[in-house]
C-alpha positions as CSV (number, residue, x, y, z in Angstrom):
1,M,48.7,142.0,228.4
2,R,50.1,139.3,230.0
3,R,49.1,137.9,233.1
4,V,51.1,136.3,235.6
5,F,50.4,137.6,239.1
6,T,47.0,137.9,239.1
7,S,45.9,135.2,236.1
8,H,44.7,132.8,239.5
9,L,42.2,135.6,239.9
10,S,38.7,135.7,238.1
11,D,37.8,139.4,236.5
12,A,34.7,139.5,239.2
13,R,37.3,138.9,242.2
14,I,39.7,141.8,240.9
15,R,36.4,144.1,240.5
16,S,35.2,143.2,244.2
17,I,38.7,144.5,245.3
18,F,38.4,147.5,243.8
19,R,35.1,148.3,244.8
20,A,35.4,147.6,248.4
21,A,38.9,149.9,248.4
22,R,36.8,152.5,246.8
23,F,33.5,152.4,248.5
24,G,33.9,149.8,251.4
25,D,30.5,148.6,252.5
26,R,28.2,150.6,250.4
27,T,28.9,152.2,247.0
28,R,27.9,155.9,246.9
29,C,27.8,158.5,244.3
30,P,31.3,160.3,244.0
31,H,29.1,163.6,243.1
32,C,26.6,164.1,245.8
33,R,27.2,161.1,248.4
34,N,24.1,159.6,247.8
35,A,23.8,155.8,248.5
36,R,20.5,154.6,248.1
37,R,18.9,155.6,244.9
38,L,21.5,154.2,242.4
39,W,20.9,152.1,239.5
40,Q,23.6,149.6,237.7
41,L,23.7,150.0,234.1
42,D,24.4,147.1,231.6
43,D,28.5,148.5,231.3
44,G,29.0,148.1,235.2
45,R,28.9,151.5,236.1
46,W,26.1,153.6,237.9
47,R,23.5,156.1,237.7
48,C,22.7,158.5,240.5
49,N,19.2,158.7,240.4
50,R,19.7,162.2,242.6
51,C,21.8,164.1,240.6
52,R,21.4,162.0,237.6
53,K,25.2,161.8,237.0
54,R,26.7,158.3,235.8
55,F,29.8,157.1,237.5
56,G,32.4,154.0,237.5
57,L,34.8,152.6,240.3
58,L,37.4,154.9,238.9
59,T,35.5,157.8,238.3
60,G,37.3,161.0,240.0
61,T,40.2,159.1,240.9
62,W,44.2,159.0,239.8
63,L,42.8,156.2,237.2
64,S,39.8,158.4,236.0
65,H,41.6,158.2,232.2
66,T,43.3,154.7,231.7
67,R,42.8,152.6,229.3
68,F,44.3,149.6,231.4
69,T,40.8,146.9,232.4
70,L,40.8,146.5,236.1
71,P,42.5,143.4,235.9
72,E,45.3,144.6,233.9
73,I,45.9,147.5,236.4
74,Y,46.3,144.9,239.6
75,E,48.4,142.9,237.2
76,L,50.5,146.1,236.7
77,L,50.5,146.8,240.5
78,Y,52.5,143.4,241.2
79,W,54.8,144.0,238.6
80,F,55.3,147.6,240.2
81,E,56.2,146.1,243.3
82,L,59.3,144.5,241.7
83,E,61.1,147.5,241.3
84,L,61.7,147.0,237.7
85,T,62.3,149.8,235.1
86,D,59.2,151.0,233.3
87,L,60.9,149.3,230.0
88,G,61.3,146.5,232.0
89,I,57.7,146.0,233.0
90,A,56.4,146.8,229.6
91,R,58.6,144.4,228.1
92,R,57.5,141.6,230.2
93,V,54.0,142.4,229.8
94,E,54.4,143.3,226.0
95,V,52.9,146.4,226.9
96,P,53.9,149.5,224.7
97,Y,56.5,151.5,226.8
98,H,54.5,155.0,226.3
99,R,51.5,154.1,227.6
100,L,53.1,151.5,230.6
101,H,54.8,155.1,231.5
102,R,52.1,157.3,231.4
103,F,50.4,154.6,233.7
104,L,53.3,154.0,236.4
105,L,53.5,158.4,236.3
106,D,49.7,158.7,237.3
107,V,50.8,155.7,240.2
108,R,53.6,157.7,241.3
109,R,51.2,161.2,241.3
110,A,49.0,159.5,243.4
111,I,52.1,157.8,246.1
112,A,53.1,161.5,246.2
113,A,49.5,163.0,247.1
114,F,49.3,160.0,249.8
115,E,52.2,160.9,251.3
116,D,52.2,164.3,251.7
117,R,48.6,163.7,253.1
118,S,49.8,161.2,255.6
119,I,53.1,162.5,256.8
120,V,51.6,165.7,258.8
121,L,53.3,165.4,262.1
122,L,56.7,163.7,263.4
123,D,57.7,163.2,266.8
124,G,59.0,161.4,269.5
125,E,62.9,161.1,268.2
126,V,63.8,162.4,264.7
127,E,67.1,162.3,262.7
128,V,67.4,165.3,260.0
129,D,70.0,165.4,257.3
130,E,70.4,166.8,253.7
131,S,72.0,164.8,250.8
132,Y,72.3,165.6,246.7
133,F,70.7,163.3,244.1
134,G,72.4,163.4,240.6
135,P,75.2,161.9,238.5
136,R,78.8,163.0,239.5
137,F,80.4,165.2,236.7
138,G,82.3,162.5,235.4
139,N,79.3,160.1,234.7
140,R,77.7,162.6,232.5
141,R,77.7,162.7,228.6
142,R,80.5,164.3,227.2
143,V,78.5,167.2,225.6
144,N,76.9,168.0,228.7
145,R,80.3,168.1,230.4
146,S,81.7,170.2,227.7
147,R,78.4,172.9,227.9
148,L,78.7,172.7,231.4
149,R,82.5,173.8,231.2
150,K,82.2,176.6,228.6
151,S,78.7,178.2,230.9
152,G,81.8,178.4,233.6
153,Q,79.5,176.1,235.9
154,V,82.5,173.7,236.9
155,L,86.4,174.3,237.4
156,S,89.3,172.3,236.2
157,G,86.8,169.5,235.0
158,R,85.5,168.5,238.3
159,G,81.2,168.4,239.2
160,A,80.0,171.0,241.8
161,Q,77.5,170.2,244.5
162,R,75.3,172.7,243.0
163,L,75.1,171.2,239.5
164,K,72.8,168.2,241.8
165,Q,69.3,168.4,243.6
166,A,69.6,169.0,247.3
167,V,66.8,166.5,249.0
168,F,66.1,167.3,252.7
169,G,65.0,164.4,254.8
170,I,63.3,163.5,258.1
171,F,63.5,160.1,260.1
172,E,60.9,159.6,262.8
173,R,62.5,156.5,265.0
174,T,59.6,155.3,266.8
175,D,57.1,154.4,263.6
176,G,60.7,154.2,261.2
177,I,59.2,156.4,258.5
178,V,60.7,159.1,256.6
179,Y,59.5,162.3,254.9
180,V,61.8,163.7,252.3
181,V,61.5,166.7,249.7
182,P,63.6,168.6,247.2
183,V,65.2,171.9,248.4
184,P,66.2,174.9,246.5
185,S,69.0,175.3,249.1
186,V,70.4,173.8,252.6
187,S,69.9,177.3,253.8
188,R,69.3,177.4,257.7
189,Q,65.9,179.2,256.6
190,T,65.2,176.7,254.0
191,L,65.6,173.8,256.2
192,Q,64.2,175.3,259.7
193,S,61.3,176.0,257.8
194,I,60.3,172.4,256.8
195,I,61.4,171.3,260.2
196,H,58.9,173.8,262.2
197,Q,56.4,172.6,259.5
198,K,56.6,168.9,260.1
199,V,58.0,168.4,263.8
200,S,56.2,168.8,266.6
201,I,57.6,170.7,269.4
202,E,57.8,167.6,271.7
203,T,60.2,166.2,269.9
204,T,64.5,165.3,270.2
205,I,66.0,166.0,267.3
206,Y,69.2,164.8,265.7
207,S,71.5,166.3,263.4
208,D,75.1,166.6,262.2
209,A,77.0,169.8,262.6
210,W,76.0,171.8,259.6
211,A,74.9,175.3,260.3
212,G,71.6,175.1,259.0
213,Y,70.5,173.2,261.9
214,D,71.8,175.7,265.0
215,G,69.2,177.1,267.0
216,L,67.2,174.4,266.8
217,A,67.4,173.5,270.7
218,E,65.7,176.9,271.8
219,D,62.2,175.5,270.0
220,Y,62.3,171.9,270.8
221,V,62.9,169.7,273.7
222,A,66.6,168.7,272.6
223,H,68.8,169.2,269.8
224,E,72.2,166.6,269.9
225,I,75.0,167.0,267.4
226,V,77.3,164.2,266.0
227,Q,80.4,166.1,264.8
228,H,80.7,163.8,261.7
229,G,84.5,166.1,261.2
230,T,86.0,164.4,264.0
231,R,84.8,160.8,262.7
232,E,82.0,160.9,265.2
233,Y,79.1,159.2,264.2
234,V,77.4,157.5,267.2
235,R,77.4,159.1,270.9
236,G,74.7,157.5,272.9
237,R,71.2,157.8,271.5
238,A,72.9,160.9,269.0
239,T,73.3,159.6,265.3
240,I,71.9,160.0,262.1
241,N,72.4,156.5,261.0
242,G,68.6,156.4,260.5
243,I,68.1,158.9,257.3
244,E,71.4,158.1,255.9
245,G,70.5,154.5,255.5
246,F,67.5,155.9,253.5
247,W,69.6,157.9,251.4
248,A,71.8,154.7,250.3
249,Y,68.4,152.6,250.0
250,A,66.8,155.6,247.5
251,K,70.4,155.9,245.9
252,E,70.6,152.5,245.2
253,R,67.1,152.0,243.8
254,L,67.2,155.3,241.5
255,L,70.5,153.9,239.7
256,R,68.2,151.1,238.4
257,H,66.2,153.9,236.1
258,H,69.4,154.9,234.8
259,G,68.7,158.5,235.1
260,V,65.1,160.4,236.0
261,S,63.8,163.4,234.1
262,P,64.0,166.7,236.5
263,D,60.6,167.2,235.6
264,H,59.7,163.4,237.3
265,F,62.5,163.6,239.9
266,L,59.7,164.3,243.1
267,L,57.6,161.7,241.9
268,Y,60.5,159.3,242.0
269,L,61.7,160.4,245.3
270,K,58.4,159.9,247.0
271,E,58.3,156.5,245.2
272,M,61.4,155.9,247.4
273,E,59.8,157.1,250.6
274,Y,56.5,155.0,250.1
275,R,58.5,152.4,249.2
276,F,60.5,152.6,252.5
277,N,57.7,153.4,254.7
278,H,55.8,150.5,253.7
279,R,59.0,148.3,253.2
280,S,57.2,145.4,255.8
281,L,54.2,145.0,253.3
282,E,53.9,141.5,251.8
283,P,53.7,141.8,247.3
284,T,49.9,141.2,247.6
285,D,48.9,143.6,251.0
286,F,51.4,146.1,249.2
287,A,49.3,145.8,245.6
288,D,46.1,146.0,247.7
289,H,47.6,149.1,249.2
290,L,48.4,151.1,246.4
291,V,44.4,150.2,245.0
292,H,43.5,152.1,248.1
293,V,46.0,154.9,247.0
294,L,45.3,155.0,243.7
295,L,40.9,155.2,244.5
296,S,41.5,157.8,247.0
297,P,38.7,160.4,246.9
298,N,41.1,163.0,246.8
299,G,42.4,162.4,243.4
300,P,43.6,164.9,241.1
């Protein structure tokens, strides 16, 4: 594999970066947490003399089954930061596409798990909104348009919102972070169930006039509404421009993939959430943070 961004780093230096991210100051057995009776093996792994098990830097992590070496993984994280398509990265680093795609899916799974662990409770001032992801009916393939018409899911050749994936989002103004999740519907029960789970009661909530947000003022400090139907978008501090900015951010980037499989949509959506929440990181810091995410002991 061609190395461009990390060619100036020795393999030993890259290994030290991964070791510090995985164990910190002291190596520990991931099986029994022993840190005293470890034997260094010739292949770079360790053997724990307490539980007799062998382990390496990637044992029990999201990368435990990858065939890429540590220098190759580190190089690929820099390419991932550039927001290229998987095929685009595969061509540039001269790696088979399917092998690279499987690796990056594991990266996205680790990111999704990290985001769910990190975003526990949002507070202060938050904005809530729903949006729809997916191609317009006219942009779908002809065979798919014909199939949808025959099944009665569209009328007069026009697409319907039910053909797209509904996504609900919460934007916290203080830290500038967002939490998003696909939802089966945008009903009041569905949306407010997520809000009650993710938003502190000591919070002011801003939303549009969608009926799914009715009654939030009873459970939170305040609930202010902007009336988009009357072209009201800002009234004092009442606005949802923050979460709408994320929708534009995510959709523009997802377009670069020229379509995402429904089975993997959540992973790509959480990737957009992660990128948005860590948008201030420089490329090197982004790659190093991803190393910590991928080597999390809370892997699959």
